[in-house]
C-alpha angles and dihedrals in degrees: 000000000000090000090052092051096048118138091256093051092046087054089052091051090049091051091049091051097044103035102030093210118212094219144010089254091056090050092048091052091048093055097035096241134125113270093233091056092046091049092051091050093047092051090051089052091048089058087062093045095249094123138016131200127242113202115217111178107297095345131078122212122202116228127189115238095208142052097207127021122209123174125191118200117204 
């Protein structure tokens, strides 16, 4: 879980929430990262239910599944 909540991934989540990108490529451009790395990170976050993917023709758009995120560490 710590890898999923890294500073870089939190920045990706913020970008998804605020910019609502229409594709992984759009998100990658917005954050200045390679699309393959963004896709890998988004899929890891999807495994934890933080994002889901909306298919639109041949593109896939990430969508946050929350409005506010709170994590408790025990």
